Each structure stands twice: as C-alpha cells, then as structure tokens.
PDB file with one MODEL, atoms N, CA, C and O in Angstrom:
MODEL        1
ATOM      1  N   MET A   1       5.036  37.284 -19.333  1.00  0.00           N
ATOM      2  CA  MET A   1       5.345  36.660 -18.419  1.00  0.00           C
ATOM      3  C   MET A   1       4.284  36.022 -18.013  1.00  0.00           C
ATOM      4  O   MET A   1       3.139  36.309 -18.363  1.00  0.00           O
ATOM      5  N   SER A   2       4.706  34.785 -16.972  1.00  0.00           N
ATOM      6  CA  SER A   2       3.534  34.292 -16.551  1.00  0.00           C
ATOM      7  C   SER A   2       4.327  34.108 -14.772  1.00  0.00           C
ATOM      8  O   SER A   2       5.490  34.156 -14.370  1.00  0.00           O
ATOM      9  N   THR A   3       2.764  33.855 -13.988  1.00  0.00           N
ATOM     10  CA  THR A   3       3.154  33.570 -13.158  1.00  0.00           C
ATOM     11  C   THR A   3       3.732  32.063 -11.990  1.00  0.00           C
ATOM     12  O   THR A   3       3.964  30.909 -12.351  1.00  0.00           O
ATOM     13  N   PRO A   4       3.776  32.362 -11.271  1.00  0.00           N
ATOM     14  CA  PRO A   4       4.642  31.020 -10.462  1.00  0.00           C
ATOM     15  C   PRO A   4       2.874  29.777 -10.924  1.00  0.00           C
ATOM     16  O   PRO A   4       3.000  28.689 -11.485  1.00  0.00           O
ATOM     17  N   ASN A   5       1.612  30.309 -10.537  1.00  0.00           N
ATOM     18  CA  ASN A   5       0.340  29.569 -10.540  1.00  0.00           C
ATOM     19  C   ASN A   5      -0.343  29.358 -11.245  1.00  0.00           C
ATOM     20  O   ASN A   5      -1.381  28.718 -11.074  1.00  0.00           O
ATOM     21  N   ALA A   6       0.356  30.214 -13.018  1.00  0.00           N
ATOM     22  CA  ALA A   6      -0.235  30.651 -13.731  1.00  0.00           C
ATOM     23  C   ALA A   6      -0.660  28.977 -14.401  1.00  0.00           C
ATOM     24  O   ALA A   6       0.336  28.253 -14.419  1.00  0.00           O
ATOM     25  N   VAL A   7      -1.754  28.398 -14.852  1.00  0.00           N
ATOM     26  CA  VAL A   7      -1.849  27.512 -15.596  1.00  0.00           C
ATOM     27  C   VAL A   7      -1.724  27.327 -17.261  1.00  0.00           C
ATOM     28  O   VAL A   7      -2.607  27.887 -17.912  1.00  0.00           O
ATOM     29  N   GLU A   8      -1.010  26.811 -17.773  1.00  0.00           N
ATOM     30  CA  GLU A   8      -0.581  27.085 -18.909  1.00  0.00           C
ATOM     31  C   GLU A   8      -1.737  26.587 -20.358  1.00  0.00           C
ATOM     32  O   GLU A   8      -2.467  25.603 -20.240  1.00  0.00           O
ATOM     33  N   ASP A   9      -1.721  27.350 -21.505  1.00  0.00           N
ATOM     34  CA  ASP A   9      -2.701  27.259 -22.015  1.00  0.00           C
ATOM     35  C   ASP A   9      -2.216  25.716 -23.104  1.00  0.00           C
ATOM     36  O   ASP A   9      -1.385  26.104 -23.926  1.00  0.00           O
ATOM     37  N   ARG A  10      -2.480  24.384 -23.261  1.00  0.00           N
ATOM     38  CA  ARG A  10      -2.312  23.634 -23.068  1.00  0.00           C
ATOM     39  C   ARG A  10      -2.790  22.780 -24.386  1.00  0.00           C
ATOM     40  O   ARG A  10      -2.343  21.644 -24.546  1.00  0.00           O
ATOM     41  N   SER A  11      -3.969  23.517 -25.591  1.00  0.00           N
ATOM     42  CA  SER A  11      -4.552  23.018 -26.005  1.00  0.00           C
ATOM     43  C   SER A  11      -3.760  22.773 -27.522  1.00  0.00           C
ATOM     44  O   SER A  11      -4.084  22.058 -28.470  1.00  0.00           O
ATOM     45  N   ASP A  12      -3.257  23.162 -27.438  1.00  0.00           N
ATOM     46  CA  ASP A  12      -2.110  23.350 -29.064  1.00  0.00           C
ATOM     47  C   ASP A  12      -1.793  21.474 -28.976  1.00  0.00           C
ATOM     48  O   ASP A  12      -1.913  20.651 -29.884  1.00  0.00           O
ATOM     49  N   VAL A  13      -1.331  21.242 -27.419  1.00  0.00           N
ATOM     50  CA  VAL A  13      -0.944  19.639 -27.377  1.00  0.00           C
ATOM     51  C   VAL A  13      -1.524  18.549 -27.494  1.00  0.00           C
ATOM     52  O   VAL A  13      -2.157  18.206 -26.495  1.00  0.00           O
ATOM     53  N   GLN A  14      -1.547  17.715 -28.551  1.00  0.00           N
ATOM     54  CA  GLN A  14      -2.380  16.234 -28.871  1.00  0.00           C
ATOM     55  C   GLN A  14      -1.397  15.526 -27.875  1.00  0.00           C
ATOM     56  O   GLN A  14      -0.229  15.616 -27.497  1.00  0.00           O
ATOM     57  N   PRO A  15      -2.886  14.528 -27.592  1.00  0.00           N
ATOM     58  CA  PRO A  15      -2.171  13.025 -26.842  1.00  0.00           C
ATOM     59  C   PRO A  15      -1.492  12.358 -28.173  1.00  0.00           C
ATOM     60  O   PRO A  15      -1.509  12.610 -29.378  1.00  0.00           O
ATOM     61  N   PRO A  16      -0.783  11.214 -27.187  1.00  0.00           N
ATOM     62  CA  PRO A  16       0.388  10.954 -28.026  1.00  0.00           C
ATOM     63  C   PRO A  16      -0.255   9.759 -29.201  1.00  0.00           C
ATOM     64  O   PRO A  16       0.323   9.342 -30.204  1.00  0.00           O
ATOM     65  N   GLU A  17      -2.126   9.255 -28.512  1.00  0.00           N
ATOM     66  CA  GLU A  17      -2.902   8.541 -29.589  1.00  0.00           C
ATOM     67  C   GLU A  17      -3.088   9.440 -30.637  1.00  0.00           C
ATOM     68  O   GLU A  17      -2.981   8.721 -31.631  1.00  0.00           O
ATOM     69  N   GLN A  18      -3.328  10.722 -31.066  1.00  0.00           N
ATOM     70  CA  GLN A  18      -3.612  11.736 -32.034  1.00  0.00           C
ATOM     71  C   GLN A  18      -2.582  12.382 -32.697  1.00  0.00           C
ATOM     72  O   GLN A  18      -2.734  12.970 -33.767  1.00  0.00           O
ATOM     73  N   ASP A  19      -1.283  12.267 -31.946  1.00  0.00           N
ATOM     74  CA  ASP A  19      -1.045  12.893 -32.166  1.00  0.00           C
ATOM     75  C   ASP A  19       0.048  12.525 -34.108  1.00  0.00           C
ATOM     76  O   ASP A  19       0.977  11.747 -33.889  1.00  0.00           O
ATOM     77  N   PRO A  20      -0.009  12.870 -35.308  1.00  0.00           N
ATOM     78  CA  PRO A  20       0.441  12.079 -36.643  1.00  0.00           C
ATOM     79  C   PRO A  20       2.041  11.539 -36.823  1.00  0.00           C
ATOM     80  O   PRO A  20       2.554  10.957 -37.779  1.00  0.00           O
ATOM     81  N   ALA A  21       2.651  11.978 -35.473  1.00  0.00           N
ATOM     82  CA  ALA A  21       3.857  10.804 -35.536  1.00  0.00           C
ATOM     83  C   ALA A  21       4.348  10.324 -34.576  1.00  0.00           C
ATOM     84  O   ALA A  21       5.496  10.349 -34.132  1.00  0.00           O
ATOM     85  N   PHE A  22       2.888   9.600 -34.048  1.00  0.00           N
ATOM     86  CA  PHE A  22       2.959   8.587 -33.014  1.00  0.00           C
ATOM     87  C   PHE A  22       3.218   7.547 -33.496  1.00  0.00           C
ATOM     88  O   PHE A  22       2.338   7.044 -34.194  1.00  0.00           O
ATOM     89  N   PRO A  23       4.449   6.843 -33.333  1.00  0.00           N
ATOM     90  CA  PRO A  23       4.223   5.078 -33.938  1.00  0.00           C
ATOM     91  C   PRO A  23       3.389   4.166 -33.549  1.00  0.00           C
ATOM     92  O   PRO A  23       2.994   3.768 -32.453  1.00  0.00           O
ATOM     93  N   ARG A  24       3.201   3.923 -34.556  1.00  0.00           N
ATOM     94  CA  ARG A  24       1.836   2.828 -34.362  1.00  0.00           C
ATOM     95  C   ARG A  24       2.765   1.757 -34.700  1.00  0.00           C
ATOM     96  O   ARG A  24       3.332   1.661 -35.789  1.00  0.00           O
ATOM     97  N   GLY A  25       2.939   0.676 -33.373  1.00  0.00           N
ATOM     98  CA  GLY A  25       3.946  -0.361 -33.938  1.00  0.00           C
ATOM     99  C   GLY A  25       4.022  -1.326 -32.956  1.00  0.00           C
ATOM    100  O   GLY A  25       3.135  -1.257 -32.106  1.00  0.00           O
ATOM    101  N   ARG A  26       4.943  -2.320 -32.821  1.00  0.00           N
ATOM    102  CA  ARG A  26       4.912  -3.060 -31.735  1.00  0.00           C
ATOM    103  C   ARG A  26       4.854  -2.366 -29.942  1.00  0.00           C
ATOM    104  O   ARG A  26       4.494  -3.089 -29.013  1.00  0.00           O
ATOM    105  N   LEU A  27       5.227  -1.045 -29.751  1.00  0.00           N
ATOM    106  CA  LEU A  27       4.926  -0.314 -28.836  1.00  0.00           C
ATOM    107  C   LEU A  27       3.441  -0.117 -28.618  1.00  0.00           C
ATOM    108  O   LEU A  27       3.083  -0.173 -27.441  1.00  0.00           O
ATOM    109  N   ALA A  28       2.511   0.104 -29.531  1.00  0.00           N
ATOM    110  CA  ALA A  28       1.773   0.984 -29.528  1.00  0.00           C
ATOM    111  C   ALA A  28       0.711   0.048 -29.186  1.00  0.00           C
ATOM    112  O   ALA A  28      -0.262   0.212 -28.450  1.00  0.00           O
ATOM    113  N   ARG A  29       1.128  -1.087 -29.942  1.00  0.00           N
ATOM    114  CA  ARG A  29       0.109  -2.089 -29.630  1.00  0.00           C
ATOM    115  C   ARG A  29       0.161  -3.469 -28.100  1.00  0.00           C
ATOM    116  O   ARG A  29      -0.764  -4.186 -27.719  1.00  0.00           O
ATOM    117  N   ARG A  30       2.032  -3.363 -27.403  1.00  0.00           N
ATOM    118  CA  ARG A  30       2.031  -3.362 -26.147  1.00  0.00           C
ATOM    119  C   ARG A  30       1.383  -2.492 -25.218  1.00  0.00           C
ATOM    120  O   ARG A  30       0.853  -3.087 -24.280  1.00  0.00           O
ATOM    121  N   TRP A  31       1.252  -0.932 -25.217  1.00  0.00           N
ATOM    122  CA  TRP A  31       0.789  -0.724 -24.403  1.00  0.00           C
ATOM    123  C   TRP A  31      -0.941  -0.754 -24.332  1.00  0.00           C
ATOM    124  O   TRP A  31      -1.554  -0.444 -23.310  1.00  0.00           O
ATOM    125  N   ALA A  32      -1.512  -1.126 -25.433  1.00  0.00           N
ATOM    126  CA  ALA A  32      -2.653  -1.709 -25.421  1.00  0.00           C
ATOM    127  C   ALA A  32      -3.364  -2.569 -24.865  1.00  0.00           C
ATOM    128  O   ALA A  32      -4.528  -2.505 -24.470  1.00  0.00           O
ATOM    129  N   ALA A  33      -2.085  -3.977 -24.831  1.00  0.00           N
ATOM    130  CA  ALA A  33      -1.904  -4.882 -24.726  1.00  0.00           C
ATOM    131  C   ALA A  33      -2.170  -4.187 -22.555  1.00  0.00           C
ATOM    132  O   ALA A  33      -3.231  -4.422 -21.976  1.00  0.00           O
ATOM    133  N   VAL A  34      -1.483  -3.740 -22.138  1.00  0.00           N
ATOM    134  CA  VAL A  34      -1.291  -3.646 -20.702  1.00  0.00           C
ATOM    135  C   VAL A  34      -2.136  -2.424 -20.585  1.00  0.00           C
ATOM    136  O   VAL A  34      -1.866  -1.709 -19.620  1.00  0.00           O
ATOM    137  N   ARG A  35      -3.103  -2.037 -21.367  1.00  0.00           N
ATOM    138  CA  ARG A  35      -4.326  -1.308 -20.970  1.00  0.00           C
ATOM    139  C   ARG A  35      -5.097  -1.724 -20.561  1.00  0.00           C
ATOM    140  O   ARG A  35      -5.594  -1.405 -19.480  1.00  0.00           O
ATOM    141  N   ALA A  36      -5.648  -3.038 -21.686  1.00  0.00           N
ATOM    142  CA  ALA A  36      -6.280  -3.835 -21.284  1.00  0.00           C
ATOM    143  C   ALA A  36      -6.432  -4.918 -20.428  1.00  0.00           C
ATOM    144  O   ALA A  36      -7.523  -5.488 -20.391  1.00  0.00           O
ATOM    145  N   THR A  37      -5.492  -5.297 -19.721  1.00  0.00           N
ATOM    146  CA  THR A  37      -5.118  -5.779 -19.081  1.00  0.00           C
ATOM    147  C   THR A  37      -5.935  -5.420 -17.238  1.00  0.00           C
ATOM    148  O   THR A  37      -6.460  -6.219 -16.463  1.00  0.00           O
ATOM    149  N   GLY A  38      -5.735  -4.062 -17.117  1.00  0.00           N
ATOM    150  CA  GLY A  38      -5.952  -3.505 -16.127  1.00  0.00           C
ATOM    151  C   GLY A  38      -5.000  -3.900 -14.865  1.00  0.00           C
ATOM    152  O   GLY A  38      -3.820  -4.250 -14.877  1.00  0.00           O
ATOM    153  N   GLU A  39      -5.682  -3.772 -14.034  1.00  0.00           N
ATOM    154  CA  GLU A  39      -4.253  -4.226 -12.876  1.00  0.00           C
ATOM    155  C   GLU A  39      -4.171  -5.715 -12.017  1.00  0.00           C
ATOM    156  O   GLU A  39      -4.332  -5.981 -10.826  1.00  0.00           O
ATOM    157  N   ALA A  40      -3.807  -6.631 -13.335  1.00  0.00           N
ATOM    158  CA  ALA A  40      -3.870  -8.283 -12.709  1.00  0.00           C
ATOM    159  C   ALA A  40      -2.683  -7.772 -11.909  1.00  0.00           C
ATOM    160  O   ALA A  40      -3.540  -7.064 -11.381  1.00  0.00           O
ATOM    161  N   GLY A  41      -2.047  -7.584 -11.570  1.00  0.00           N
ATOM    162  CA  GLY A  41      -0.561  -8.116 -10.910  1.00  0.00           C
ATOM    163  C   GLY A  41      -0.368  -6.535  -9.385  1.00  0.00           C
ATOM    164  O   GLY A  41       0.555  -5.955  -8.813  1.00  0.00           O
ATOM    165  N   MET A  42      -1.828  -6.513  -9.384  1.00  0.00           N
ATOM    166  CA  MET A  42      -1.839  -5.210  -8.075  1.00  0.00           C
ATOM    167  C   MET A  42      -1.899  -6.118  -7.166  1.00  0.00           C
ATOM    168  O   MET A  42      -0.974  -6.014  -6.360  1.00  0.00           O
ATOM    169  N   SER A  43      -3.155  -7.615  -6.811  1.00  0.00           N
ATOM    170  CA  SER A  43      -3.461  -8.186  -5.984  1.00  0.00           C
ATOM    171  C   SER A  43      -2.160  -8.897  -5.362  1.00  0.00           C
ATOM    172  O   SER A  43      -2.157  -9.271  -4.189  1.00  0.00           O
ATOM    173  N   THR A  44      -1.162  -9.046  -6.134  1.00  0.00           N
ATOM    174  CA  THR A  44       0.051  -9.426  -5.321  1.00  0.00           C
ATOM    175  C   THR A  44       0.965  -8.849  -4.773  1.00  0.00           C
ATOM    176  O   THR A  44       1.361  -9.340  -3.717  1.00  0.00           O
ATOM    177  N   ALA A  45       1.545  -7.758  -5.227  1.00  0.00           N
ATOM    178  CA  ALA A  45       1.613  -6.654  -4.164  1.00  0.00           C
ATOM    179  C   ALA A  45       1.345  -5.746  -3.590  1.00  0.00           C
ATOM    180  O   ALA A  45       2.070  -4.790  -3.317  1.00  0.00           O
ATOM    181  N   GLU A  46      -0.230  -6.000  -3.208  1.00  0.00           N
ATOM    182  CA  GLU A  46      -1.021  -5.046  -2.331  1.00  0.00           C
ATOM    183  C   GLU A  46      -0.994  -6.493  -0.932  1.00  0.00           C
ATOM    184  O   GLU A  46      -1.321  -6.185   0.214  1.00  0.00           O
ATOM    185  N   TYR A  47      -0.541  -8.082  -1.291  1.00  0.00           N
ATOM    186  CA  TYR A  47      -0.705  -9.208  -0.623  1.00  0.00           C
ATOM    187  C   TYR A  47       0.592  -9.100   0.283  1.00  0.00           C
ATOM    188  O   TYR A  47       0.648  -9.326   1.491  1.00  0.00           O
ATOM    189  N   ALA A  48       1.757  -8.657  -0.664  1.00  0.00           N
ATOM    190  CA  ALA A  48       3.158  -8.257  -0.327  1.00  0.00           C
ATOM    191  C   ALA A  48       2.818  -7.736   0.923  1.00  0.00           C
ATOM    192  O   ALA A  48       2.976  -8.317   1.997  1.00  0.00           O
ATOM    193  N   VAL A  49       2.121  -6.097   0.673  1.00  0.00           N
ATOM    194  CA  VAL A  49       2.223  -5.234   2.093  1.00  0.00           C
ATOM    195  C   VAL A  49       1.849  -5.561   2.742  1.00  0.00           C
ATOM    196  O   VAL A  49       2.486  -5.649   3.792  1.00  0.00           O
ATOM    197  N   GLY A  50       0.378  -6.062   2.665  1.00  0.00           N
ATOM    198  CA  GLY A  50      -0.343  -6.603   3.954  1.00  0.00           C
ATOM    199  C   GLY A  50       0.681  -7.608   4.874  1.00  0.00           C
ATOM    200  O   GLY A  50       1.038  -7.270   6.003  1.00  0.00           O
ATOM    201  N   THR A  51       0.997  -8.558   4.405  1.00  0.00           N
ATOM    202  CA  THR A  51       1.417  -9.521   4.739  1.00  0.00           C
ATOM    203  C   THR A  51       2.589  -8.494   5.644  1.00  0.00           C
ATOM    204  O   THR A  51       2.396  -8.111   6.798  1.00  0.00           O
ATOM    205  N   VAL A  52       3.602  -8.229   4.953  1.00  0.00           N
ATOM    206  CA  VAL A  52       4.449  -7.135   5.818  1.00  0.00           C
ATOM    207  C   VAL A  52       4.534  -6.401   7.101  1.00  0.00           C
ATOM    208  O   VAL A  52       5.309  -6.556   8.045  1.00  0.00           O
ATOM    209  N   ALA A  53       3.381  -5.411   6.888  1.00  0.00           N
ATOM    210  CA  ALA A  53       2.663  -4.561   7.353  1.00  0.00           C
ATOM    211  C   ALA A  53       1.856  -5.403   8.958  1.00  0.00           C
ATOM    212  O   ALA A  53       1.794  -4.964  10.107  1.00  0.00           O
ATOM    213  N   ALA A  54       1.235  -7.009   8.243  1.00  0.00           N
ATOM    214  CA  ALA A  54       0.562  -7.551   9.457  1.00  0.00           C
ATOM    215  C   ALA A  54       1.929  -8.180  10.487  1.00  0.00           C
ATOM    216  O   ALA A  54       1.889  -8.145  11.716  1.00  0.00           O
ATOM    217  N   CYS A  55       3.147  -8.763   9.649  1.00  0.00           N
ATOM    218  CA  CYS A  55       4.258  -9.305  10.681  1.00  0.00           C
ATOM    219  C   CYS A  55       4.881  -8.279  11.244  1.00  0.00           C
ATOM    220  O   CYS A  55       5.088  -8.571  12.421  1.00  0.00           O
ATOM    221  N   ALA A  56       5.379  -6.974  10.928  1.00  0.00           N
ATOM    222  CA  ALA A  56       5.052  -5.436  11.502  1.00  0.00           C
ATOM    223  C   ALA A  56       4.245  -5.398  12.611  1.00  0.00           C
ATOM    224  O   ALA A  56       4.909  -4.792  13.452  1.00  0.00           O
ATOM    225  N   PHE A  57       3.468  -5.622  12.962  1.00  0.00           N
ATOM    226  CA  PHE A  57       2.228  -5.443  14.056  1.00  0.00           C
ATOM    227  C   PHE A  57       2.322  -6.514  14.752  1.00  0.00           C
ATOM    228  O   PHE A  57       2.207  -6.558  15.977  1.00  0.00           O
ATOM    229  N   ALA A  58       2.456  -7.096  14.295  1.00  0.00           N
ATOM    230  CA  ALA A  58       2.375  -8.825  15.036  1.00  0.00           C
ATOM    231  C   ALA A  58       4.368  -8.760  15.988  1.00  0.00           C
ATOM    232  O   ALA A  58       4.991  -9.305  16.899  1.00  0.00           O
ATOM    233  N   ALA A  59       4.475  -8.072  15.299  1.00  0.00           N
ATOM    234  CA  ALA A  59       6.458  -7.994  15.995  1.00  0.00           C
ATOM    235  C   ALA A  59       6.127  -6.825  17.200  1.00  0.00           C
ATOM    236  O   ALA A  59       6.481  -6.734  18.375  1.00  0.00           O
ATOM    237  N   VAL A  60       5.216  -5.923  16.262  1.00  0.00           N
ATOM    238  CA  VAL A  60       5.394  -4.828  17.711  1.00  0.00           C
ATOM    239  C   VAL A  60       4.797  -5.494  18.635  1.00  0.00           C
ATOM    240  O   VAL A  60       5.522  -5.774  19.590  1.00  0.00           O
ATOM    241  N   LEU A  61       3.122  -6.047  18.717  1.00  0.00           N
ATOM    242  CA  LEU A  61       2.485  -6.369  19.770  1.00  0.00           C
ATOM    243  C   LEU A  61       3.406  -7.614  20.694  1.00  0.00           C
ATOM    244  O   LEU A  61       3.409  -7.752  21.918  1.00  0.00           O
ATOM    245  N   TYR A  62       3.968  -8.229  19.920  1.00  0.00           N
ATOM    246  CA  TYR A  62       4.704  -9.476  20.903  1.00  0.00           C
ATOM    247  C   TYR A  62       5.770  -8.367  21.701  1.00  0.00           C
ATOM    248  O   TYR A  62       5.845  -8.374  22.929  1.00  0.00           O
ATOM    249  N   ARG A  63       6.442  -7.581  21.003  1.00  0.00           N
ATOM    250  CA  ARG A  63       7.731  -6.725  22.392  1.00  0.00           C
ATOM    251  C   ARG A  63       6.658  -6.392  23.156  1.00  0.00           C
ATOM    252  O   ARG A  63       6.907  -6.836  24.277  1.00  0.00           O
ATOM    253  N   VAL A  64       5.394  -5.747  23.164  1.00  0.00           N
ATOM    254  CA  VAL A  64       4.371  -5.068  23.977  1.00  0.00           C
ATOM    255  C   VAL A  64       3.618  -6.201  24.985  1.00  0.00           C
ATOM    256  O   VAL A  64       2.989  -5.817  25.970  1.00  0.00           O
ATOM    257  N   VAL A  65       3.685  -6.973  24.801  1.00  0.00           N
ATOM    258  CA  VAL A  65       3.054  -8.431  25.501  1.00  0.00           C
ATOM    259  C   VAL A  65       3.895  -8.992  26.322  1.00  0.00           C
ATOM    260  O   VAL A  65       3.701  -9.397  27.469  1.00  0.00           O
ATOM    261  N   THR A  66       5.159  -8.999  25.467  1.00  0.00           N
ATOM    262  CA  THR A  66       6.222 -10.183  26.154  1.00  0.00           C
ATOM    263  C   THR A  66       6.990  -8.910  27.681  1.00  0.00           C
ATOM    264  O   THR A  66       7.634  -9.174  28.696  1.00  0.00           O
ATOM    265  N   GLY A  67       6.489  -7.609  27.107  1.00  0.00           N
ATOM    266  CA  GLY A  67       7.282  -6.354  28.481  1.00  0.00           C
ATOM    267  C   GLY A  67       6.744  -6.795  29.535  1.00  0.00           C
ATOM    268  O   GLY A  67       5.660  -7.365  29.649  1.00  0.00           O
ATOM    269  N   GLY A  68       7.673  -6.474  30.494  1.00  0.00           N
ATOM    270  CA  GLY A  68       7.468  -6.567  32.218  1.00  0.00           C
ATOM    271  C   GLY A  68       6.339  -5.729  32.880  1.00  0.00           C
ATOM    272  O   GLY A  68       6.061  -5.670  34.077  1.00  0.00           O
ATOM    273  N   SER A  69       5.915  -5.272  32.125  1.00  0.00           N
ATOM    274  CA  SER A  69       4.869  -4.733  33.329  1.00  0.00           C
ATOM    275  C   SER A  69       2.969  -5.258  32.526  1.00  0.00           C
ATOM    276  O   SER A  69       1.901  -5.258  33.138  1.00  0.00           O
ATOM    277  N   ILE A  70       3.208  -5.624  31.072  1.00  0.00           N
ATOM    278  CA  ILE A  70       2.397  -6.522  30.696  1.00  0.00           C
ATOM    279  C   ILE A  70       2.246  -8.178  31.456  1.00  0.00           C
ATOM    280  O   ILE A  70       1.269  -8.800  31.873  1.00  0.00           O
ATOM    281  N   VAL A  71       3.605  -8.472  31.392  1.00  0.00           N
ATOM    282  CA  VAL A  71       3.723 -10.235  31.951  1.00  0.00           C
ATOM    283  C   VAL A  71       3.186  -9.893  33.577  1.00  0.00           C
ATOM    284  O   VAL A  71       2.277 -10.610  33.995  1.00  0.00           O
ATOM    285  N   THR A  72       3.653  -8.967  34.363  1.00  0.00           N
ATOM    286  CA  THR A  72       3.376  -8.257  35.458  1.00  0.00           C
ATOM    287  C   THR A  72       1.755  -8.294  35.598  1.00  0.00           C
ATOM    288  O   THR A  72       1.118  -9.038  36.345  1.00  0.00           O
ATOM    289  N   GLY A  73       1.545  -7.898  35.235  1.00  0.00           N
ATOM    290  CA  GLY A  73      -0.351  -7.253  35.122  1.00  0.00           C
ATOM    291  C   GLY A  73      -1.237  -8.290  35.343  1.00  0.00           C
ATOM    292  O   GLY A  73      -2.239  -8.329  36.058  1.00  0.00           O
ATOM    293  N   LEU A  74      -0.458  -9.572  34.250  1.00  0.00           N
ATOM    294  CA  LEU A  74      -1.153 -10.743  33.710  1.00  0.00           C
ATOM    295  C   LEU A  74      -1.301 -12.161  34.956  1.00  0.00           C
ATOM    296  O   LEU A  74      -2.219 -12.882  35.346  1.00  0.00           O
ATOM    297  N   THR A  75       0.084 -12.025  35.232  1.00  0.00           N
ATOM    298  CA  THR A  75       0.091 -12.526  36.779  1.00  0.00           C
ATOM    299  C   THR A  75      -0.489 -12.671  37.719  1.00  0.00           C
ATOM    300  O   THR A  75      -0.888 -13.710  38.246  1.00  0.00           O
ATOM    301  N   ASP A  76      -0.656 -10.925  38.216  1.00  0.00           N
ATOM    302  CA  ASP A  76      -1.550 -10.523  39.144  1.00  0.00           C
ATOM    303  C   ASP A  76      -2.862 -11.445  39.171  1.00  0.00           C
ATOM    304  O   ASP A  76      -3.224 -12.414  39.839  1.00  0.00           O
ATOM    305  N   LEU A  77      -3.541 -10.481  37.851  1.00  0.00           N
ATOM    306  CA  LEU A  77      -4.959 -11.205  37.510  1.00  0.00           C
ATOM    307  C   LEU A  77      -5.235 -12.450  37.594  1.00  0.00           C
ATOM    308  O   LEU A  77      -6.297 -12.801  38.108  1.00  0.00           O
ATOM    309  N   VAL A  78      -4.277 -13.414  37.075  1.00  0.00           N
ATOM    310  CA  VAL A  78      -4.842 -14.579  36.720  1.00  0.00           C
ATOM    311  C   VAL A  78      -4.413 -15.344  38.788  1.00  0.00           C
ATOM    312  O   VAL A  78      -5.245 -16.112  39.271  1.00  0.00           O
ATOM    313  N   GLU A  79      -3.506 -15.072  39.390  1.00  0.00           N
ATOM    314  CA  GLU A  79      -2.929 -15.551  40.898  1.00  0.00           C
ATOM    315  C   GLU A  79      -4.475 -14.925  41.308  1.00  0.00           C
ATOM    316  O   GLU A  79      -5.089 -15.802  41.915  1.00  0.00           O
ATOM    317  N   SER A  80      -5.315 -13.630  41.153  1.00  0.00           N
ATOM    318  CA  SER A  80      -6.548 -13.101  41.863  1.00  0.00           C
ATOM    319  C   SER A  80      -7.235 -13.813  41.674  1.00  0.00           C
ATOM    320  O   SER A  80      -8.023 -14.142  42.561  1.00  0.00           O
ATOM    321  N   ALA A  81      -7.263 -14.374  40.463  1.00  0.00           N
ATOM    322  CA  ALA A  81      -8.547 -15.233  39.989  1.00  0.00           C
ATOM    323  C   ALA A  81      -8.874 -16.231  40.917  1.00  0.00           C
ATOM    324  O   ALA A  81      -9.963 -16.393  41.467  1.00  0.00           O
ATOM    325  N   LEU A  82      -7.455 -17.140  41.099  1.00  0.00           N
ATOM    326  CA  LEU A  82      -7.477 -18.286  41.318  1.00  0.00           C
ATOM    327  C   LEU A  82      -7.702 -18.161  43.023  1.00  0.00           C
ATOM    328  O   LEU A  82      -8.450 -18.946  43.605  1.00  0.00           O
ATOM    329  N   ALA A  83      -7.083 -17.255  43.620  1.00  0.00           N
ATOM    330  CA  ALA A  83      -7.259 -16.552  45.142  1.00  0.00           C
ATOM    331  C   ALA A  83      -8.631 -16.825  45.665  1.00  0.00           C
ATOM    332  O   ALA A  83      -9.066 -17.370  46.680  1.00  0.00           O
ATOM    333  N   THR A  84      -9.419 -15.981  44.105  1.00  0.00           N
ATOM    334  CA  THR A  84     -10.828 -16.097  44.461  1.00  0.00           C
ATOM    335  C   THR A  84     -11.524 -17.627  44.389  1.00  0.00           C
ATOM    336  O   THR A  84     -12.609 -17.923  44.888  1.00  0.00           O
ATOM    337  N   LEU A  85     -10.900 -18.253  43.868  1.00  0.00           N
ATOM    338  CA  LEU A  85     -11.929 -19.616  43.493  1.00  0.00           C
ATOM    339  C   LEU A  85     -11.631 -20.580  44.735  1.00  0.00           C
ATOM    340  O   LEU A  85     -12.453 -21.355  45.224  1.00  0.00           O
ATOM    341  N   SER A  86     -10.436 -20.416  45.121  1.00  0.00           N
ATOM    342  CA  SER A  86      -9.538 -21.196  46.391  1.00  0.00           C
ATOM    343  C   SER A  86     -10.565 -20.468  47.783  1.00  0.00           C
ATOM    344  O   SER A  86     -10.302 -20.743  48.953  1.00  0.00           O
TER     345      SER A  86
ENDMDL
END
C-alpha cells in the first residue's frame, strides 16, 4: 500500500527512444526535426502576447489620464505656471 506522497519506483520504464517497441518511422523523424529546430516559433507568440499586454496597459493609462481628477490637476498646474510667468 502506498501513501499519497510516495514516489513510485519507475526504474523499469524506459524512455520511448530506448523502448524496443517504439516505432522508428515518419513520426520519429518528425519529432526529431521538431526538437532540432528549438523554439523558432516562440518569438512570434511572445511578440503577440507583449503587444496585447502593451495595448491593455495603454488603454488603462489612457482611462486614468483622461479621468476628471487628472485633467483638473493638470489644468490647475498649467494655469498656475502661466500665472507665475505673467
């Protein structure tokens, strides 16, 4: 009987490449080609996620800046600066 946190002994299980029943064919060649190319397509996905995040941040920033309190504060700051110059 095993406990829920016990680690099973899997020394009898071989990796697929060493298993004699593993099919060596088109699938194996395709998998080897996928592993050899690395993460060639990841940059496109990362750019897409980064672009979406930047757009979301820009939308939030736009809503904050165009809110009433920010506009009022900036207007008061500009008016006081102009009053100081005149």
